[in-house]
C-alpha positions in Angstrom: -72.1 -0.3 60.1 -72.9 -2.6 57.2 -70.7 -5.5 55.7 -68.5 -3.8 53.0 -67.1 -6.7 51.2 -67.2 -10.4 51.2 -64.8 -12.3 48.9 -61.3 -13.6 48.2 -59.6 -10.3 47.1 -57.3 -8.8 49.8 -57.0 -5.6 47.5 -60.7 -5.1 47.2 -61.1 -5.6 51.0 -58.4 -3.1 51.7 -60.0 -0.6 49.3 -63.4 -0.9 51.0 -62.0 0.0 54.5 -59.2 2.4 53.5 -59.1 5.4 55.8 -60.7 3.5 58.6 -59.2 2.5 61.9 -60.1 -1.2 62.2 -59.0 -4.2 64.2 -58.2 -7.4 62.5 -59.3 -10.9 63.6 -57.1 -13.6 62.6 -59.3 -16.2 60.7 -56.8 -19.1 60.5 -58.6 -22.2 62.1 -61.7 -20.2 62.5 -65.1 -19.8 60.8 -66.8 -16.5 60.3 -70.6 -16.6 60.3 -73.7 -14.4 61.1 -74.4 -14.1 64.8 -77.5 -15.9 66.3 -81.0 -14.4 67.0 -82.8 -16.0 70.0 -86.3 -15.5 68.9 -88.0 -16.4 72.1 -86.7 -16.0 75.7 -87.5 -14.5 79.1 -84.0 -13.1 79.9 -84.1 -12.3 83.5 -85.3 -15.8 84.3 -81.6 -16.6 84.5 -82.0 -15.9 88.1 -84.3 -19.0 88.4 -81.8 -21.3 86.7 -81.4 -24.6 88.3 -84.1 -23.6 90.9 -87.2 -25.7 89.8 -86.7 -28.8 87.6 -88.3 -32.1 86.7 -91.8 -30.7 86.8 -94.7 -30.4 84.2 -95.3 -26.9 82.9 -98.5 -26.2 84.8 -97.0 -27.3 88.2 -93.7 -25.7 87.5 -95.4 -22.3 86.8 -97.9 -22.1 89.5 -96.0 -24.0 92.3 -92.4 -22.6 91.7 -91.9 -19.9 89.2 -94.9 -17.5 89.8 -94.3 -17.3 93.7 -90.7 -16.6 93.4 -91.4 -14.0 90.6 -93.8 -12.3 93.2 -90.7 -11.3 95.0 -89.0 -9.7 92.0 -87.6 -6.3 92.5 -86.6 -3.9 89.7 -82.9 -4.4 90.5 -83.4 -8.2 90.2 -84.8 -8.0 86.7 -81.8 -5.8 85.6 -79.3 -8.3 87.3 -81.0 -11.3 85.5 -81.1 -9.4 82.2 -77.5 -8.5 82.3 -76.5 -12.0 83.3 -78.5 -13.5 80.3 -76.9 -11.0 77.9 -73.5 -12.0 79.0 -74.5 -15.6 78.4 -76.0 -15.0 75.0 -73.2 -12.8 73.7 -70.6 -15.4 74.8 -72.5 -18.0 72.8 -72.6 -16.1 69.5 -76.1 -14.4 69.9 -76.5 -10.7 69.3 -80.3 -10.5 69.3 -83.3 -11.9 71.1 -87.0 -11.6 71.6 -87.8 -11.0 75.3 -91.0 -11.4 77.2 -90.8 -10.4 80.8 -91.7 -7.9 83.4 -90.5 -4.2 83.4 -89.3 -4.0 79.8 -88.0 -0.4 80.4 -85.4 -1.7 82.7 -84.4 -4.5 80.2 -84.1 -1.8 77.6 -81.7 0.1 79.7 -79.4 -3.0 80.0 -79.8 -3.7 76.3 -78.8 -0.3 75.3 -75.6 -0.4 77.5 -74.6 -3.7 76.1 -74.7 -3.1 72.4 -77.2 -6.0 72.0 -80.3 -6.0 69.9 -83.8 -7.1 71.3 -87.4 -7.1 70.5 -88.9 -6.1 73.9 -92.6 -7.0 74.8 -94.7 -4.7 76.9 -97.5 -5.9 79.1 -99.6 -2.6 78.8 -102.3 -4.1 81.2 -103.4 -3.6 84.8 -105.7 -5.1 87.3 -108.9 -3.4 88.1 -108.8 -3.0 91.8 -112.8 -3.2 92.0 -113.3 -6.3 89.8 -109.9 -8.0 89.9 -110.0 -8.3 86.3 -107.3 -7.2 83.9 -107.8 -4.3 81.5 -105.6 -2.9 78.7 -103.9 0.3 78.9 -103.4 1.5 75.3 -101.5 4.5 76.4 -98.8 2.4 78.0 -98.4 0.5 74.7 -98.3 3.8 72.8 -95.8 5.3 75.3 -93.6 2.2 75.2 -93.5 2.0 71.3 -92.9 5.8 71.1 -89.9 5.7 73.5 -88.1 2.5 72.4 -89.1 1.4 68.8 -85.8 2.0 67.0 -83.8 3.0 69.9 -80.2 2.4 70.0 -79.6 3.1 66.4 -82.2 0.6 65.6 -81.3 -2.0 67.9 -84.6 -2.2 69.7 -87.8 -3.4 68.4 -91.2 -3.5 70.4 -94.1 -5.7 70.7 -97.3 -6.1 72.8 -97.1 -9.0 75.3 -99.9 -11.4 74.8 -98.9 -14.2 77.2 -101.2 -16.9 75.9 -104.9 -17.8 75.0 -105.4 -19.0 78.6 -104.2 -16.2 80.8 -106.8 -13.4 80.4 -110.4 -12.7 80.4 -112.1 -13.1 76.9 -112.9 -9.5 76.5 -109.2 -8.5 76.7 -108.2 -10.2 73.7 -110.1 -8.3 71.1 -109.1 -5.0 73.0 -105.3 -6.1 72.6 -105.9 -6.8 69.0 -107.4 -3.4 68.3 -104.7 -1.5 70.2 -101.9 -3.5 68.2 -103.6 -2.8 64.8 -104.2 0.9 65.6 -100.5 1.5 66.8 -98.9 -0.9 64.3 -97.5 -3.0 67.2 -96.1 -6.5 66.9 -97.6 -9.4 68.9 -95.4 -11.8 71.0 -97.6 -14.8 72.2 -97.3 -18.4 73.4 -99.2 -20.7 71.2 -100.2 -24.4 71.8 -97.4 -25.2 74.1 -99.0 -28.1 75.9 -101.9 -30.5 75.1 -103.6 -29.0 78.2 -103.6 -25.6 76.6 -105.2 -26.9 73.6 -107.7 -28.9 75.3 -108.7 -26.1 77.8 -109.0 -23.8 74.8 -111.4 -26.0 73.0 -113.4 -26.4 76.2 -113.6 -22.6 76.7 -113.9 -21.3 73.1 -114.9 -24.3 71.1 -111.8 -24.3 69.0 -107.9 -24.6 69.1 -105.6 -21.7 70.0 -104.7 -20.5 66.5 -108.2 -20.2 65.4 -109.1 -18.4 68.5 -106.2 -16.0 68.2 -107.4 -15.4 64.5 -110.9 -14.9 65.5 -109.9 -12.2 68.0 -107.7 -10.4 65.4 -104.3 -11.1 67.2 -102.8 -12.6 64.0 -103.6 -9.6 61.8 -100.2 -7.9 62.1 -96.6 -9.2 62.6 -96.9 -12.1 65.1 -94.2 -14.1 66.8 -95.7 -17.4 68.1 -93.6 -19.2 70.6 -93.5 -23.1 70.8 -96.4 -24.2 68.5 -95.8 -27.8 69.8 -99.4 -29.1 69.4 -100.6 -28.0 65.9 -102.7 -29.8 63.3 -102.9 -29.1 59.6 -105.7 -26.5 60.1 -103.6 -24.7 62.7 -100.6 -24.7 60.4 -102.7 -23.2 57.7 -103.9 -20.3 59.8 -100.4 -19.4 60.9 -99.1 -19.6 57.4 -102.0 -17.5 56.0 -101.2 -14.7 58.5 -97.4 -14.8 57.9 -96.7 -15.7 61.6 -93.2 -16.5 62.7 -93.2 -19.7 64.8 -90.4 -20.1 67.4 -89.2 -23.7 68.1 -87.9 -24.1 71.7 -87.0 -27.8 71.6 -84.9 -28.0 74.8 -87.6 -26.2 77.0 -90.4 -28.2 75.4 -88.7 -31.5 76.0 -87.4 -30.7 79.6 -91.1 -29.7 80.6 -92.5 -32.9 79.1 -94.6 -30.7 76.6 -93.5 -32.7 73.5 -91.7 -30.9 70.6 -92.9 -29.1 67.4 -93.0 -30.8 64.0 -90.7 -28.2 62.3 -90.7 -29.9 58.9 -94.4 -29.8 58.7 -94.5 -26.1 59.5 -92.0 -25.2 57.0 -93.9 -27.4 54.3 -96.9 -25.2 55.1 -95.0 -22.1 54.4 -94.4 -20.9 58.0 -91.2 -19.2 58.8 -89.6 -21.1 61.9 -87.0 -19.6 64.0 -85.2 -20.9 67.1 -85.4 -19.9 70.7 -84.2 -21.1 74.1 -87.0 -20.1 76.2 -85.9 -18.9 79.7 -83.0 -20.3 81.6 -85.6 -21.5 84.3 -87.0 -24.1 81.9 -83.9 -24.8 79.7 -81.0 -24.0 82.0 -79.0 -22.5 79.3 -79.3 -19.7 76.6 -76.9 -21.2 74.3 -78.3 -21.5 70.8 -75.8 -23.9 69.7 -77.5 -26.6 71.7 -80.8 -25.7 70.1 -79.7 -26.0 66.5 -78.1 -29.5 67.1 -81.2 -30.7 69.0 -83.7 -29.3 66.6 -82.0 -31.1 63.6 -81.9 -34.4 65.6 -85.6 -34.2 66.7 -86.7 -33.7 62.9 -84.6 -36.7 61.8 -86.0 -38.8 64.7 -89.5 -37.7 64.2 -89.6 -38.8 60.6 -87.0 -41.6 61.0 -85.3 -39.8 58.0 -81.7 -38.6 58.4 -82.2 -35.9 55.5 -84.7 -33.9 57.5 -83.8 -30.5 58.8 -80.2 -30.7 57.5 -77.4 -28.6 59.0 -77.6 -25.7 56.5 -81.4 -25.3 57.1 -81.3 -25.4 60.8 -78.6 -22.9 60.7 -80.7 -20.6 58.7 -83.4 -20.9 61.4 -80.9 -19.7 64.0 -79.8 -16.7 61.7 -81.6 -15.0 59.0 -85.1 -16.6 59.8 -84.6 -15.6 63.4 -83.5 -12.0 62.8 -86.4 -11.5 60.2 -89.0 -12.9 62.5 -88.2 -10.5 65.5 -87.8 -7.4 63.2 -84.2 -7.2 61.9 -84.4 -8.2 58.3 -81.0 -6.8 57.4 -79.2 -9.1 59.8 -78.3 -12.8 59.6 -76.3 -12.9 56.5 -72.6 -12.2 55.7 -73.1 -10.2 52.5 -72.3 -6.7 51.4 -75.1 -4.3 52.6 -76.1 -6.4 55.5 -75.8 -5.3 59.1 -72.4 -6.3 60.6 -73.7 -8.9 63.2 -71.2 -11.6 63.1 -69.5 -14.2 65.1 -66.0 -16.0 64.8 -65.9 -19.6 66.0 -62.6 -21.3 66.7 -62.0 -24.7 64.9 -58.6 -25.2 66.6 -60.1 -27.5 69.4 -60.1 -31.2 69.5 -63.9 -31.3 69.5 -63.9 -29.6 66.2 -61.2 -31.5 64.4 -60.9 -32.7 61.8 -63.1 -29.9 60.3 -64.6 -31.6 57.3 -67.8 -29.6 56.4 -67.7 -26.4 58.2 -71.6 -26.2 58.3 -71.8 -29.6 59.8 -69.0 -28.7 62.3 -71.0 -25.7 63.4 -74.4 -27.4 63.9 -73.3 -30.8 65.1 -69.9 -30.4 66.6 -69.8 -26.8 68.1 -71.0 -25.2 71.3 -71.1 -21.7 72.6 -67.7 -22.2 74.2 -66.0 -22.3 70.7 -67.2 -18.6 70.1 -64.1 -16.4 70.1 -65.4 -12.9 68.9 -69.0 -11.4 68.6 -69.9 -8.2 66.7 -73.2 -6.2 66.7 -73.6 -3.4 64.3 -69.9 -3.5 63.7 -69.1 -3.1 67.3 -67.3 -5.9 69.2 -69.3 -7.2 72.2 -67.0 -10.1 72.7 -63.3 -9.8 71.5 -61.0 -12.8 71.6 -62.9 -14.3 74.5 -63.5 -11.2 76.5 -66.8 -9.1 77.0 -66.0 -5.5 76.0 -69.4 -3.8 77.0 -70.4 -5.8 80.2 -68.6 -6.2 83.5 -69.0 -9.9 83.9 -67.6 -10.3 87.4 -69.9 -7.5 88.8 -72.9 -9.0 87.0 -72.5 -12.4 88.2 -72.0 -11.1 91.8 -75.4 -9.1 91.4 -77.2 -12.1 90.0 -76.1 -14.3 92.8 -77.5 -11.8 95.3 -80.8 -11.4 93.6 -81.3 -15.2 93.2 -80.7 -15.6 97.0 -83.4 -13.0 97.5 -85.8 -14.9 95.3 -85.3 -18.1 97.3 -86.3 -16.2 100.5 
């Protein structure tokens, strides 16, 4: 379903929805706005929330995260995914870009929930003889054929390219060629840490965006997570290829990686969306925390209170995010747009006096103020209650899976 009418006329609104059986949301002391798009996360990592904190990225990954992930079972991934979906829906999000294991299982959870998602498939295997990774283009083709556009268009697909540092050099051109031939999007981490940039220069003689460009991995639609350590030449490359950069301020700060210069990217013509990253490195999937922090960081970086104002950062969480992950008809409350919406209650002490509603949403609100969430016209959260997911069962299953991962 699409938005039929936006305006002050009750008569026109009634005419647009006559002969339909619709529920009505009382909008007094509330605000209607587009739902959010979380443009980079690892949904099932909710199972690792609060499990490994206060460590730098490299040590965090190799000492804590990778060993626990080696214990993951298929049912754990589904449990963690469902828990993440509950959290995102409750905080006003109806779409995300996911990068994790066994995306077929994630797709099942997404389809049953009514959520939207860009799913990234690994499509690689380890050669038992050499121990080196090799691409399986047939896996990518199968995944795209099965899931692109599934759920009445609620699922989009991409090739997972973890980063410029994880694979053997010969694998990158092969991934680029497969993505080109099949028309697949690319989802990749880019310049997240100074170490990543330094190692890339040592290995290839240039910085990550230039190497990704050289390998052909920026030739099609590309979602570049983090983009913390860019210079002017890097930004020019990403802009030239129409890459969507995803700012993950909480995760980057918590891991001590720094934070992206969003105004510089936007000035270079780069679309910038917002993401939470995984709950293992952020501890929350609430995008309301990210919009507030993103605005504050830009103001502090430039020592200029006018940088990244509330309306601009709200756009990053809505239409810029949806467009970047493959849902260009979402993110706006306008006739003909997809009915992906949220209702935020203002009748709470933390939201009063209301003042400018856009400022209130960015600087005062949090996910707990969200009352109702709709995706494709279907309520996923109705007056504070989840309608498509059994939250009590999901939390119990997630606790059991988290205990298994702890060993």
